[in-house]
C-alpha positions in Angstrom: -11.6 193.9 -119.8 -12.2 191.9 -123.0 -8.0 191.9 -123.8 -7.1 190.7 -120.1 -9.3 187.6 -120.4 -7.8 187.3 -124.1 -4.4 187.4 -122.5 -4.9 186.1 -119.1 -7.2 183.0 -120.1 -7.8 182.1 -123.6 -4.7 182.4 -125.2 -3.1 180.3 -122.7 -6.1 177.7 -123.1 -5.9 177.6 -126.5 -2.2 177.1 -126.3 -2.0 174.1 -123.8 -5.3 172.8 -125.3 -2.5 172.3 -128.8 0.4 171.4 -126.8 -2.1 168.2 -125.5 -3.2 167.6 -129.2 -0.1 167.6 -130.6 1.2 165.3 -127.9 -1.7 163.2 -128.5 -0.7 162.8 -132.3 2.8 162.2 -131.6 2.0 159.4 -129.5 -0.8 158.1 -131.9 2.7 157.8 -134.3 4.6 156.1 -131.6 2.5 153.7 -129.8 0.6 151.1 -132.3 -2.1 151.1 -130.2 -3.3 154.5 -130.1 -4.9 155.7 -133.2 -7.4 158.8 -134.1 -9.9 157.8 -137.2 -9.4 161.7 -137.7 -8.4 165.5 -136.6 -11.9 166.0 -135.1 -11.3 163.2 -132.9 -8.0 164.4 -131.7 -8.9 167.5 -131.2 -11.9 166.3 -129.1 -9.8 163.9 -127.1 -7.6 166.6 -126.2 -10.1 168.9 -125.1 -11.4 165.9 -122.9 -8.3 164.8 -121.6 -7.6 168.1 -120.2 -11.0 168.7 -118.6 -10.5 165.2 -117.4 -7.2 166.1 -116.0 -8.8 169.2 -114.5 -11.8 168.1 -113.1 -11.3 164.0 -112.5 -7.9 163.7 -111.6 -7.9 165.4 -108.6 -10.6 163.8 -107.0 -9.0 160.7 -108.2 -5.8 161.7 -106.4 -7.6 162.6 -103.2 -9.4 159.4 -102.7 -6.3 156.9 -103.7 -4.2 158.6 -101.8 -3.1 155.8 -99.3 -2.2 154.3 -101.9 -0.6 156.4 -103.7 1.7 156.8 -100.6 2.5 153.3 -100.1 3.3 153.1 -104.2 6.0 155.9 -103.4 3.9 157.6 -106.1 3.3 154.9 -108.6 -0.1 155.1 -108.5 -0.6 158.1 -109.9 0.5 156.7 -113.2 -2.4 154.1 -113.2 -4.4 157.3 -112.8 -3.0 159.1 -116.2 -3.7 156.0 -117.9 -7.4 155.9 -116.5 -7.7 159.6 -117.6 -6.6 158.5 -120.8 -8.7 155.7 -121.0 -11.7 157.0 -120.2 -11.3 159.6 -122.8 -11.1 157.0 -125.1 -14.0 155.4 -124.2 -16.0 158.6 -124.9 -14.8 159.9 -128.3 -15.7 157.9 -131.4 -12.8 157.6 -133.6 -10.3 157.3 -130.9 -8.9 154.0 -130.3 -7.1 153.0 -127.3 -5.5 148.8 -127.6 -5.3 148.6 -123.5 -4.0 149.3 -119.9 -0.3 149.0 -120.8 -0.3 151.2 -124.4 -2.4 153.9 -122.2 -0.2 153.6 -119.3 3.1 154.5 -121.7 1.7 156.4 -123.9 0.5 158.9 -120.8 3.8 158.8 -119.6 5.0 159.8 -123.3 2.3 162.7 -123.3 2.4 164.1 -120.1 6.9 164.2 -120.6 6.2 165.8 -124.0 3.9 168.2 -123.4 5.8 169.7 -120.2 8.6 169.8 -122.4 6.5 172.0 -125.5 5.1 174.2 -122.4 8.4 175.1 -121.2 9.4 176.2 -124.6 6.3 178.1 -126.0 5.3 179.7 -122.2 7.1 182.6 -121.4 9.3 181.9 -118.2 7.4 181.7 -115.0 3.5 182.1 -116.7 0.8 179.9 -116.1 -2.6 179.2 -117.0 -4.8 181.1 -115.0 -8.5 180.0 -113.4 -11.0 182.5 -113.3 -10.7 182.1 -109.1 -7.0 183.4 -109.5 -5.6 179.5 -109.2 -3.0 178.5 -111.6 -3.2 175.3 -113.9 0.0 174.0 -115.2 
């Protein structure tokens, strides 16, 4: 039972967390308006960004669905930027200079995370949630 939990839930979660942290670190090197004071703030930001994207983002997507349709899906980029701004506001040591930095950094982080996940994950393997749903 413990081995199944470890293999099916914990390892994919930790792997995704590490990929998010690495993507945030790379974004902080590329975008001058995105800074981390230390590794602790980076790791906490990666964890909170994952939770915000898993819990809050779906709610925002549903609430703004008409606006997303009118903008042909481009409003989803704004939601991604808002998630990054929210995390920056919550974590001491994570500074983000403004909306445009958040917008471009969130696009970069998303793309880099997808690419790294494609190289690291086994083909057809996704993060499984306890209720049977998939995450990523």
